C-alpha positions as CSV (number, residue, x, y, z in Angstrom):
1,M,0.0,0.0,0.0
2,G,1.4,3.4,-1.0
3,K,1.5,6.5,1.2
4,V,-1.5,8.1,-0.5
5,D,-3.5,4.9,0.0
6,E,-2.5,4.8,3.7
7,A,-3.6,8.4,4.1
8,I,-6.9,7.7,2.5
9,A,-7.5,4.6,4.6
10,A,-6.7,6.5,7.8
11,F,-8.9,9.5,6.8
12,C,-11.8,7.1,6.1
13,T,-11.6,5.7,9.6
14,G,-11.6,9.2,11.2
15,K,-7.9,9.5,11.8
16,P,-5.9,12.7,11.1
17,V,-3.4,12.8,8.3
18,C,-0.3,14.9,8.1
19,L,0.4,16.5,4.7
20,F,4.0,17.7,4.3
21,D,4.6,20.6,2.0
22,S,7.7,20.8,-0.2
23,E,10.8,22.3,1.3
24,Y,11.0,24.4,-1.9
25,R,7.5,25.9,-1.1
26,E,6.5,26.8,2.4
27,G,8.1,23.8,4.2
28,E,5.1,23.4,6.4
29,T,3.0,20.5,7.6
30,D,-0.8,20.6,7.4
31,L,-2.9,18.5,9.8
32,L,-6.1,17.2,8.1
33,F,-9.1,15.8,10.0
34,P,-12.3,14.4,8.6
35,A,-14.9,17.0,9.7
36,A,-17.3,14.2,10.9
37,S,-14.7,13.2,13.6
38,V,-14.0,16.7,14.9
39,V,-15.6,17.8,18.2
40,P,-15.3,21.3,19.8
41,A,-12.7,20.1,22.4
42,M,-10.5,19.0,19.5
43,M,-10.8,22.3,17.8
44,R,-9.9,24.1,21.0
45,Q,-6.8,21.9,21.5
46,L,-5.7,22.5,17.9
47,R,-5.9,26.3,18.4
48,Q,-4.0,26.1,21.7
49,D,-1.2,23.7,20.6
50,C,-0.9,24.1,16.8
51,G,-1.9,27.7,16.0
52,G,-2.1,28.7,12.4
53,L,-5.3,28.8,10.3
54,L,-8.3,26.5,10.6
55,F,-10.1,25.6,7.4
56,L,-13.3,23.7,6.5
57,A,-13.7,22.3,3.0
58,I,-17.1,23.1,1.6
59,G,-18.7,22.9,-1.8
60,D,-19.3,25.9,-4.1
61,E,-23.1,25.8,-3.3
62,V,-22.5,26.3,0.4
63,G,-20.0,29.1,-0.1
64,E,-22.3,30.9,-2.5
65,R,-25.3,30.5,-0.1
66,F,-23.4,32.2,2.7
67,G,-21.7,34.8,0.3
68,L,-18.2,33.6,1.2
69,P,-15.3,34.9,-0.9
70,W,-12.5,32.6,-2.2
71,L,-9.4,32.8,0.1
72,Q,-7.1,33.8,-2.7
73,D,-9.5,36.7,-3.5
74,L,-8.9,38.0,0.0
75,H,-5.1,38.2,-0.5
76,T,-4.9,39.7,-3.9
């Protein structure tokens, strides 16, 4: 089983996955959680221990319904 398959299998069982960025880009690690497995206490712990930004992946229709801009549009 390859690394991507392992990550998908872990994600499907509610486990977090670490995604390492290239050293030639930001050199950061993103911690991904399936939204269905996240509870408020976990979010609080992530904010206290990890810092950084918190994101929730949503479909276009949800973003449009709430009038949310694209992240890249906020920084251009």
